[in-house]
N, C-alpha and C positions, 0 to 999 in steps of 0.2 A: 238232079243227084239221089240219089242213095249213100247209107253209111257205108255200104260195104260193099264199094266198087273199086276192085285190086287196080293197084296201076298198069297202065297202058304197056312198061317199059322196064325190063331189069333195073334196079336202081343200080345208080355209078355211085361209090362214096363220093360225096365232098368235101369232107374235115380227114383230118388226119393226126390227132393228139398222140402222144406219146410220152414216153416215162414215170406217168404216174403209178403207184406203189400200190393202188386198192384199184376195184374196178368202178366201186360208185364215185371218184374225183373223174368218169367218162359222162356220169352222167347227162350233162346240161349239151355237152355233144350228142349223144345218142339220143333225147328229145328232139333237138332240132332236125338231126341227121333222117329218123324215121318218122317226121310228120308228127310227132305227139299221139301216134299211137300204136297198139300192138303191133309188130308186122306179121305175124301169124293172123291172129282174128279179126284186126283191124279195130277192136276195144280203143275210145280215144277218152285221154283225158279227162274230157272239157265232161263224162260223164258220170264221174267222182269227184269228193270232192279232193283239191291239191292234187297230188303227184299219186294220191292213193292205190295200191293195188297194180303199181307198175314195178319189174322187177330188170337188171341186166342178167340177159344170159349167154352163154359161149354157144358161141355154131358148132364147133369141137370142144364137146364138154374136157372139163379142165381133169378129170382119172384119167380121159385118153390123150388127154394133148396138154398137159402140163405149163409147155413152155410156151403156149399162147393164149395162158390166164388174164394176160397184161396188153395181150395185143389190140388194136382197137378195131380192125380188119375181122376179129374172131367176135366182135360182142354187138349183142342183138337188143334192142327194148322192145321186150315184151312186158303183156300183160302177166299179175303172178297166178292165172290158174293156166295157160300155157307152157309156163316155163317147169309148174309145176307135174304137170302132164310129161312133158317133155324130158324131164330129167336128166341121167346122162348120158343118153343116148345122142347120135350122132344123124342127124337129119341132112336133107339136099338144104340149099340157101335160099330159106321163102322170102328174098329180095331179090331173087335171080330166078323163083318157081313158081312164087303166086303170084302171076302176073294175068292181065286183061290175057283171052284165048287159052291158056291153062288151065284157068277155072272159072265157074262163075257162080251168082249167088241167086237164085232167084226169089219173086213178089213175097212166096211165103218162110223165106228163109233157109231155105233146102240149098247146100251148094252142092256142084260136081265138080268132079275136077279131070277134066280132058288130057293132061297128061299122064303117063308113068309116076313122075315124080311128086307133082301135085297129089295124086290122089293119093300117094306115100302118107305125105304130110299131111294130107285131113287126117287117113286112117289111125296114125300114130295118135294123133293129138286128139281125136274122138271128135272131130270140128264137123261132123256129118252127123252125129248122135240126137235124139230128142229135146234135151237138154241145150244145148249149143243152138238146136234148129228153133227151138219157142225164144231163146234171146234173140237173134238176129230178126226174126217176123215179129216180135214185139217193139225195137226196136224201128225199123223201117216203117211200122205202122204211124210210134207216137213222131219222129221224123215228120211222117206224110202230112199227119194231123197239125204239126205245127207250122208246114208251110202252107198251110190252107187257109188258118185260122189265126196264129200267133208270129208272125214274120221275127218279131225281136227274141224269141223264143227256138225260132230256127235258125239265126242269126246265132244263138251261143248253142245251139246242140253240133252244128257243123262248123262253129266257126274255129280261131284259133286261142289258146290259152292268154289269159293278159298277164303273164307270168315269163314269155319269152325270154330267154337268155342271150344275153349281151356277150357272144364267144371273143367279143374285141378286148375283153378285161382277162380274160382268160389266160394262164402262160403254163401250158403245159411244160414239165423239167424235159422233157426230152423234145422239145418243138413241135411244130406242126407241119408235116408231111402235104398238109395241099392248104395252104394259109390262103389262095384265092377262094375257097368256100365262106369263108367268114364274109365276104361280100355278097356272095349268094344267099344265108342264114336270113331264117324267119324275121329276127330282129331285123337287120340292117333292111329288109325288105319293106318294114312295115314303118321305119323311120322313112325310108324313101316315098313311099305314098302307093307299091307297089304289091302289096299282099292282098290278095283277094279278101272277102268277109267270108268265105267258106270256102270249104274244099272238100 
């Protein structure tokens, strides 16, 4: 397993909180929804202290679609770098377009898009520039060394955060249109002993 394996299938949302008056209130839901990593570059929360460096992005930018500013399905969990570079541009939905088969990351950190939409996201965000490529190559090597020499570190690097959000305790003002998703949340799966040690 490498840290930059994109999902095999497009992501179907499993949470649907509504009615919050600010985007940050959606954060615990989005963390769980996007598996504690940036939907664009796959940077993980585990690689930085706490949740530092992660932001909430609007798929359709607020300046272009202000009516969607607090709509859950328009929100993405991203690292601050990808969010900053994206800015107010509208891009194809990364949770649907950045999947195995549409792009691939090689062992040397290079990223290749096979679909037109994946290539557009890669180009606009600069995911194929030298700095991002070196970043991926370093993490691929770090993870490989940890796997070979330090099993505990390997689990830390590719494991889930300790502070998984307990979404059962949250009460969105407008309810939750997908309440069954809570049962599949990472917190509940850990409670049931169903959460794998790495992902």
